[in-house]
N, C-alpha and C positions, 0 to 999 in steps of 0.2 A: 796891394791891398784892395785899392778903390777898383780893380776889373774883378775880384774875388768877391765885391759887395757888389759888383752889375750882374755877373752870372749869377749870382743867388735871386737878386732881384727878379731876372727875368724867367725862374723859375718858379716865383710864386704865382699862382693865378685865384684870382677871384671868384669863387661859387656862392651858389645859394645850399644853405645847410641842410634845409628840408631836402632839396633835390639830390643832395651828393648822399644823406641816409638812406633815402629812399632806395638809390641805386645800389649802396652796399648791403642793404638789408634782404631786397629782393637776391643780390646774388649769394649772402648766406642761406637766403631759406630754400632757393634751388638746389645749393649744395647740400643742404640736409635731407631735403624730398629724393633728389636724383641717388646720391652715391651716400646714404646712410640709412634713412627708415623704411621706404617702399620698395617691397620686392619687385624683380621682373615679371611679366605675367607668362613668359616662356619658361623660365625653369623656377621658378618660386625662389631665388635666392635673393639676398640683399649683398652688394660687394665684397663685406666682410666673410660671409659664409662663401663666396665663388673663389675669394681667394685662399680661403684657409683650405677648401677641399682640394683645389689645384695645387697650392704647395706640399700637401700629405703625398697626391698623386705623384709629382716630381721626385719626392722622394723613395718611391715606390712602396707605399705602404699600403697595398693591396691586401685583402681578405687572407691571402694563402700566406703573406709574408710576414715577418715576427713584429711586435709592436716598438715603437719608439718613444723616447720619452717627450711630451705634453711641449717642455721647455724648448726642444730642437724645434718642434713644428712651429710652435709660437715664434722663435727666434727669426725663422726663413720666412715668416708670414711678414712680419714688421720691418723686416731687415729688406726685403725683394719686391715686397707688393703692397703692402696695407701699413703707411707711417703713422699710426696711432700706438694707444698705450697697450703694453701688454698685457693687462686684466682686461682688458674689452675684446682682445682676440681671444683670450683663454675662456671669457665669463661665455663668450659664443661657442667655442668649442664645447664646453661642458654642456652646453642646452643641447647640443647636437647630438649628446651620447646617452641622454638622459631618456630612459624610455618611457617617464611619466610624462614627459615634457614634448616628446614629439611621437608621432604616430611611426613613423620608418626609421629609424636612427640612421644617421649618416655616419656618425663616428663610434668605430667599436672601442670603447674604453677598459683599460685594466688597472685597478684600484678605485680608489674613493673620489665618486664622482658626485657626489652629495647625494640626497635621497627625499622622499616627498615628506619629510617632516622639515622639511626647510632648511635641513643642514648644508652647508658650503661645500663646495669639493677638497680635497686636500690640495695643496700645494702644486703646481706644475712641474717641480722639479722631482716629485713623487709619482707622478700617474704618466701610465701611456696609453699611446691609441694606436689606430690603424682603419683603415676605410672600410663601408661596410659594403655588401655585393649593391644596395642600393644606390649608394654613392657611385660604385664603381658602374652601375647604369645611366645614373645621371650626367657622366662625363664621356660617357662611349662614342669614339666617333671625334676625341679631340686632335688626333694624328693623322684624321683623314680628309682634313680641310671643311667639315664639318660647320664650323661657326668662323666667326673673324675675330682675331685678335688684335690687340692695341698696346700700345708701349706701356710700360709701367711708371711709375709717379717720378722714376731717376732716368726712364729712357734708356735703362741697360739690357733690359730685359722683355719680353711678350709675355703677355697673360690675354685670356679668352674674356670676350666682350657679354658673353653669355656661352651657359651651356650647352651641348647637344640635347640633354633632358628626354633621353629615352623612355622616363617615366615620368607623370603628371605632377611634380614635385609642390607648386602653390596648391592644388587642391587638397593633395597628401597629407602635406605636412602641415599645412595652414602657414599664419604668420602674423606679427603683431608689432606694430612700431607706431611710435608719435614722431609726426614732422613738426613743420612750421606752419599752422594755419592745416593742417591735415592731417590725419590718422588711417592707420588699416589695423584690422583686426579679423582675420578669416581662420576660422576652426578648421582642424583636419579632417579628413574625409576616408571612407575606404578605397583601396586601389579598384579591388576588385568592381565597385561600381561604377567608380569613374570612369572605367576602361569599356564596360558595358555604354556606359553615356557617351563614349567616344567612338564607339563602334555603331551605335544608331545613329551618330550624327552623321558620320559620312554616309550611312546609305539615306537618309532623309536631313538632307542640309536647311529644309526649310521649316523643319519640325518646330514646335513650341517648346516654353520652359515647362509646362506643366506634362510634357512628354518626356522630358529628361529627369522629372523630377520621380518619374516612376523608376528611373536605375538610382540615381544620388538621393536618394529617402532623405538624407540630414546627415549631420556629421558622425563622425566615429572618432570619439575621444579617446585618447590613451588609457587614460585611467578609466573608462567604462561609465558606468552611471545608468540614469533614465533619461532619456529626453521625451520634454512633454510640449507638444505643440501640435496642434491641428493641420492638416493636408493643405488647407488655403494660408496659413501662416506661413508654412515654407515654401510654397509657391510663389507668393508674393515676397518673401525675403530673397530669394532664389532670383526674382526677376529684376526688381529693383537694386540687389546687391547690398541691402541695408535691412536687418531685423533682429528679431529677439528668440533666443533658444533658451527653453529654461532646463535646467540640467536638476536631477535631484540625485542623492545618493542611492543606492542600491539595498536592500535590508531584508532581513530574514528572520522568523520569530523560530527562536530554538525552545522546545518543549524541555522543560525540566523534571516532569514527572510531580505527582498529586498536583496539579492544578496550575504550578508555577512555570514561568517563561522567562526569557530574557531575549532582547532584540541584538542582531548582529549585524553591524553594517559593512559590508563585504567592497564596498565602491565609493569612492567620494567624486564628487564635480571637479571637473578638470581648472587646473591651477589653484584648488583650494590646498593649504598648506595642513597637513595631518594634525601636526603637535598645537597649532593655533585654532583649528577647529574646536579640539577637545579642552583646550584652555578654556573657551567659550563656553561650552557646556557644564565644565566644572564651575567658573563662575557664576555662570544663571544659578546652577544649583546652589552654590554658596549666598546667593544674594535672596534665594526662596523663591526664583520665579518660574520654577518647575516643580511643582508642586508633586506631578505623578510620577517622577522621577528621582530614583532612591540611590545610584552611583553609575558614574563611567567609568569603564576602564580601556586600555588599551593593550590587546594581546597580539597587535600586528607582527609578524617576523618578517618576509619578503611579501608576502600578502599582505592587504589592509584588513583588520578584525576590530573592530569598534563594538563593546561589548556594554550593553544600555540595562540597568537592572530597573525593573518597573518599581513603585511604591509598596505595590501588593498586587496579588493574583487576579484583582477584580479591575483593574486598571485595563481601558481598551487600547490595546496596542496602536492601531490605527489613529486615533485618536492624538496619543503621545507624539507620534512622530507627524502629525501634521503640526502638533505645536514646536517641534522641534524644526520643521520645514521653516515654519513662519519667523524663528528668533534665530536660528544659524545659519552658516553656509552648506548647511546639509542639501539646502538648494539655493543654486544661485540662476542669475541670467546672465548669458553669453551675448553681448552686442555685435553681432557681425556688419562688417563694414569691408566689402570689397576692393578697396580703393590700391590699387597697382599701377606700375608704369608699363604701357603698354609697349608694340615693337618698337616705337619711335621714342621711347622715352618719357611719353607725356603721360602724367599721373590722371587716373580716370576710375570713376567707380562703375564695375563691369557686374552685368549679370552674369547668371550661370553658363548661360550658351555663348556669349561673349568671351568667358574664360576659355571654356573647351575650343571655340572655333580658334583663337589666338595662338593656341598651343598645335592643334593642328595644322595651322599656316606655319607655324615656325615647324615642325619635325616633316614637313611636307618640303621647307626650303632645305631643310638637314639632309633630306634623301635624295632633292637631287643635286645638292653640292658633294654630300659624297658617291653619289653615281659617278659623277664627272671627275673628280679625282681617281675614281677606281678605272674610268677609261680611260684618262689619260695614262696612269701607269700601265695599262692593258695595252697600249700602242705603244707606249717606247718600249714596252716587252718585246712585241710581235716584231716590232723594228729590229729590236737587236735578233731575234729568231730567226726571221726572214734572210738576215744576212747567215748565219750560221749554216740555211739551208743549201744558201748559194755557193758556200765554201765547200761542204761537202758533195756537193754536185761536181764541181771542178776543183776537186782536193791537189791533184797534181800540179797543177797551175799555180793553185796558189803557193803551194809549199816553193816553187820555183821562183816565183815573182818574189816572196820572203827572203828565200837566198841570195837570188842574183841581183834585184833592182836596188838601187841606193837608195831610194826613197819607195819603201814597199808600199807605205797607206796610200798615198797618190796613185802608185801604178791599179793598186786593189782598187779604188774608186774608179780611177780612167776604164779599168779593164771590164768589170763587172758592173759598174755606174750604181755604186754603191752610196751611203751617206757616210759622215763623217763618224757618227757612232756605230757605225755597222763595221767599217773598216777599225776601228778602233777596237770593237768587241772580238774581232777576227785574231786581231795581233795579239791580242791579252789571253789566245785559247792556249789551253796545256795540252801538251801533248797527250795524254792520258785521255782527253777529253775526243779524240780523232778515234776512238773506236766505234764500232757499226752499231753497238746498244746504244750509245749516247746519242746518236743520230736518230733512232727510234723515239727516244724519251723526246727529243727535240720536237720532232715532228707530232706527237703525242700531244704536247705541250702547248704547241701552235693550234691544233687544232680545238684544244679544249678553251684555249684564251678567245679565239676566235668564235667560238659560238657563246664563251658569255659577252665578248664585244655586241655581237647582233641582241643579244639579250638587253645589255645594259643601253644601245641605242632603241631598243623598240620601247623600252620603259620609259626613257628620257622623250620619248615622241608621244605617248599616250598617258592622259592624264588617269584614265580609269583604271590603268595599269598600276599606277604610282598610287592611287588610293586604296588599291587591294592590298599592296605592298604595305603600306602605313597599318592596315587592318590585321595584318599577320603578323608586324612587330608588336603590336598593340596586344594580341592574342598571346605571343611568346612571354608578354611582362606580365600579362595578367595569369596564365599559367605557374609564374616564377611566384611572385608576389599576392596570388588571389587570394579568395577566400578560403580555398581547400589546404593554403598554408597556414602553421601555426602563429606566422608573423600576421596574415592577411585577415583572420578570421575575424569578423565584427564584433567589436567590446562593447560600443553602446546600444542599448536596446531601446525600443520606442516605447511609452506609456500614453492610455487615452489622458485628455484633460481631467484633471480631480475635480470631483466635484467641493464648491465651495462649502468648508466644512465650518459652522457655527460655532467655534469654540466657548463653553461658557467661562466667564470671568472666574469664576469660581475653582475651574481647573487650571488656570494661569496661576491665579495668586490665591493665597491660603485666606481662609478666613479667619479674621481677626477683628474684634471692635475698636472704633477707634473715635476720637474725640476731633472734628474739626474746627478750626479758629480763624476766623476772619477779622482783622483790623480793618478800622474805617480809613487807614491809608493805604488799603489793597495788599497786605501781607498775609497770605495763609500757609496755614501749617497745622498739624495734625498730633496729637500725642496716644499712646497707646492706652487701651482701657477706655471705658466710660468713665471721665472727671465731671463732677457735676459742674454743669452748665453756670453755675453762680459762683465759682471759682474766680478767686483774683488774679487771672490771668496775667504774664509777663509782657510789655511790648516796648517799642522803640520810646525814644524820648517826644512828647508831643503827639502819641498815637492812642488809642485805646479801642476798645470789642466794638464790635460792628455785629458779628454774629456767632454763634457756636451750636454746632447740631454733633447730635451721635451718629455716628455709621459706622459699615461694616467695610474691610479694605476690598470687597468686591463689589460695592456700589458704584452706582456712577452718580457724582455730585452736581446738580443745575445750579448755574449761576444766571440770574437775570440781571442785566445791566439798565442804565438810564437810558439807552438809545433803544429801548425795546426790542435788545435781541436775548437769546436764550443760549446758553454755551453749557457743555458737558465734557467733565473731565472726570478720569479715573480716580477714584479714592485711595488707589495704593499708588498714584503717581504723585501725590502731594506730600512734601518733605516732611518728616519725622525727627524728633530729636528736641533739645534744649534750646536751639536758638531760635530766631524769629520766623524762621520758614524763608518765603524767597515769593517775590512779588507775582500776584497771580496773572498780571499780564503776560508772564513765562508761560502759562498754562493754556490762557485764552486770549484771542486776538483782540482785546476791548480798545476802543476808539481812546486818542488822544485823549478827549475831554468827559470820557465817559467812567463810570464808575458800578461796582455792583450794587444793587438794591435789594437783593435777596438771595438766599442760598437753600438748599434743601436738597434731601434727596431723592433719587428718581422712583418713582412708583407704579407699577404697571396700573391703566385702569383709573388713577387719580385725575382731578379737573381741581382747574386752579381760574381765580379772578383775576384778572390783569387791569391796571388803572394806571392814568396816566395824574401828574401832580394838578391838573384841572376838571379831574373827575371825570373824565370817559373811559370805557372800558366794555371789556365782553368775557365770556369764560371760554376757556380753553380747555381741551383733553391733553393727556400726556404722550399721543402720538405726533400732536403737531409741535412739541418742543424739543423734541430728540433733534441735535445737530449732529451732523456728520463729520465735521470739518473742524478745527480751532478758527476758523471765522464766525462760526455762530450761526444762529438762524434768526432771521428777523420778522416778527410776527405782529410788533405793535406799530403800527404808522402814527407820527407825531407830527402834530401842528409847527409851524415856527412860534421857538422861544417854548415850545412844553417839552418837559421828560419824562419816561417812565417810573412809576414811583412803586408800585403794590403788584404783588403776586401773592396771593391768599390761596392755600389749599380749601377746598369747598370739604367741610364737615357739617353742614347744615343744610338747613334749606331757606334762611332768612340772612337777610344784608343791614347789618348795621354802620353809619358812613356818618364820620364828624369833618364837617369842615374848620377851616382856621377861624372861620368867623363863630365857631363853637354852636354852630346850630347842627343838630342830631336827626338824622332822617334812618327810620327803619322801613323797609320792604321787601317784598318776597324773591328770592333768587330766582324763581322762574320767570319775571319779567326783563331778567338780561339775559341777550341773547347766545349762542354759541357760536365761534366763529375758527378760522384756521389762522386766519390774519386779516389786519384792518385797523380803523382809528375807533371801534368801538359807539357806544354809545352813552349820552349822559347820566351821570348815575345821581348827582345831586345837582342843584342852581344856586350860582353863587353871583353875586353883584359884581360888577368890574373884574379885577383880576385875583377874585378869591380864588383859592386852592383847597384840596383835599388835606385832612391833619390825619386822617388814620379811616381804618376799615376791619370789621371783625363779621366773620362768618360765624351763624351759630343756630341752634337748633330751638324752633318757637318755642316748645314746650319747656325748654331750660332756660332762654332768656338771654342777655348778653351781659359781660363780665366788665369791669373795670375796675382801676385801684381806688379806693377809698381811704381816708387815715384809719388807722387802726387793721386795712386787711382789704379782701377785696368783697367788691358789691356784686351781686347780681339781681339784676334787674328783670323782672318777667311781667310786668305790667306794662306792655309795650304801645297800648293805645293811644299812649300821649303824643308817640311818636312815628307812630304808623301812619304809613301814608305809602305814596306810588314813587317808582324812580323817576329822578329828573323833578322834583320837590324841592321845596327849601328846607324843610326840616323844622323842628322846633328847640330852644334852647336845652343845652345839657342837663341831666339832672341835679340836684343839688351835692356837690363835694366831687363833682367831676374832676379832674386832675387838669392842674392850670395849662400845664402843655396841650391841649385839647388833644391829646392821647389815650387811647384808654388805658392803656400800662406802663406809659412813660412818663 
C-alpha cells in the first residue's frame, strides 16, 4: 500500500496553471487551424473533404459507375479516415453536392440534397452519391506516386496528405471556415479565367497583380448575381488577400400591358436563403416600410423567380429596387479573406499571385513525381523485355538449359549475364509466347518504351519542357471545364458602381400625421393623428410633459440638448402605442448628464436663435443643425458651469429676453450674428451669476405676448424696454408672470 502511494506521489508534478493552459490551448488552436478549418492552398480541401473524396474513390464511385448510399460512404469515412461525428461528415458531403453552394460540385447526388430555400437534405440512408468528373480530375495521379501518403488515425491504412489537384480547386470552389483566432472566406471563381491566369503566370513569372486581374476579373458565384466593384477595389482585394465585393440580385422588368409591370428577380446573392429573403420582404410590407411595393410572390421552380408587384404603375422600378437593396439581402457584401495553409502547412493570408504560384509549384512537383514513377515502371519493363529478347536470340540454348540443368535460373543468369528479374520472367514464359509474332511485338514495345524513356529523361532534365507540359495540362482542363461548357460558363456578371440614390423619406414611410410627446424624464413616444397639445397626457409616476409637437411620420425631429448638441431622429422610428414610449437616449446618444431642452420639426430654410443659460447666443440656419450620426452635432461651445437652454425658431425681427432678475430687454434681431458654431455674443447683461429666464422672437408691428390673469396680453409699446443687445433692460410690465417666463 505504501509503495503504491509512493508511486502515485512520484507521478504528481507541480506546474504553473497559466503555462499549462497556454500549452493546451495552443495545441487545440493548431489542431483546429490545420486539421479542420483552413484549406490547403494546393488542392483547396480541408481534411474532411479530402478524406471523403478519397473514401468514395476507394469505393469506386466514379462518374460512370452506379450510385451508393451516402450512409455507406459516411461509414467508411468515419471508420477508416475521419474519427468524427457522422452528421459533420454527411453535412460536408451534402454541401459538395449542392450546385448552389459550390461552383463546381465534387459529389453527384441522387435524392434530396436540400435546396436554396434552406431546406435540409434527407437522411443519409435515403440519399445516394458518386464522384463528379471534376472530383476525378482533382485526384488524378494518386496511383502514380504523385503525392505523399500518411498513416490514418489508427495506423491501419494510408491516406493522401494532399490531392494531386489537376484543377485549381481552391479558387474555383472557394472555401470558408472559422478557426481559433483566424478565419477564411474565399469566393468561388471561374475555372476558365483561373486557367488563363495560370498560363499567363507560367510565361510571365514576374507579372503584377493588375496583370492577373485582367484574366481573373472577380468571383463567379454559383447563384449568379451582379458583382459591383470598381477595378481598383478588385486589384486591392487580390493584392492583399482581403477585400469586399458587393453582390446584388439580378432583376428585370416585365411589361404586363396597359402601362402596368412587375419586377422579376431571377438570381439572388450567394449564400442568401431564398425563403428567409422573401419572409423579410413580406415582414417589411406588413410593417408598412415598403410603401412602393404591393405584394411579393415566389414563383420559383428549379430556377429562381421572385415576383414583386409595385403599388401602382407610376412607381419607378429603379427607386423601388434601390430601396429593397438597402433594406434586404437582395444586396450583400462578401468579405474575402484568402487565409490558407501553404505547402508547409503554415497559415497565411495570400495574394492572388501567391495562390496561383503555390498551385503551379505543386503541379510542377506532381509532374516530376509522376514522371519519375513512370520512368521507374518503364525501366522495370525494359529490363524484362531485354531478357525476353535475349531468350529469343538464344531460344534453343535456353530450352536446353531449362530441360537439362538442375538450377535453370542460376544457369541462365550465368550463361547470358541476366538479372534475377530477367531470368525469373524467362522461366515464367508460356510456350504460346514463343511464336515469332510475339517476338516482333516485344521488339516494338521495347522500341516504344525506349523512346518514351528518352522523352521522360529529357523532360526531367529541362524545366522549360516541364512548364510547357504544365501549360498543356491546364489547357486540357480548360477545354474540359472552361467557359465553352455548360458548367464552366460564367454566371456572375459585373455592373458599374451605382450612383447613390437619395431615397425620399416619404417613399420609405407612409405619410401620416402624429403627435410627438417628450417627458421631463426623457421618455419619448408618438400618437396617431393630431392630438390637442393641451391634452392631459399620461406619464409614469413623478414624470410630466416637457414638450409636445405635431409632425408627420416622414418628418425629421430635431432635438437640442443642454450640451449644445443637435440630434436628428426619424419620426417614423419613434415608438407609438398606448405605453410610455422609450428613453430618448436609445434614439440619440445624449451625454450621461445632458437632457433635451428643445424639440421641433426640421424645416428647410429655417433659422434659430440658440442661447446658453448665462445669456450668450447666436443665430444658426438649418444647414448647420443636421446631424449625420447618433452622436449628434456640437454647435454651441460652453464655458465652465454653463449649459445650453434655448433654441427659438426665428419668426420675426425682434428679440425679447427676460432674466431671472425680472429685467426685460427688447432689441433688433439683426444685432445677433449668424454663426455655424461658437459661444456666441452676450444677449443680456446680468449681475453676478444671473441667468436668462425666457426668450421670445416676434415682429415689431405685432409686439411681444405674455400670460396675464384673464388671458394673453400683447405689448406693442416697446419703447420702455427697447435697447441694444447686451444691455440690462428694465423691469417687466405689470402683471407679468411670477415665473419670469412669457407663458409659464
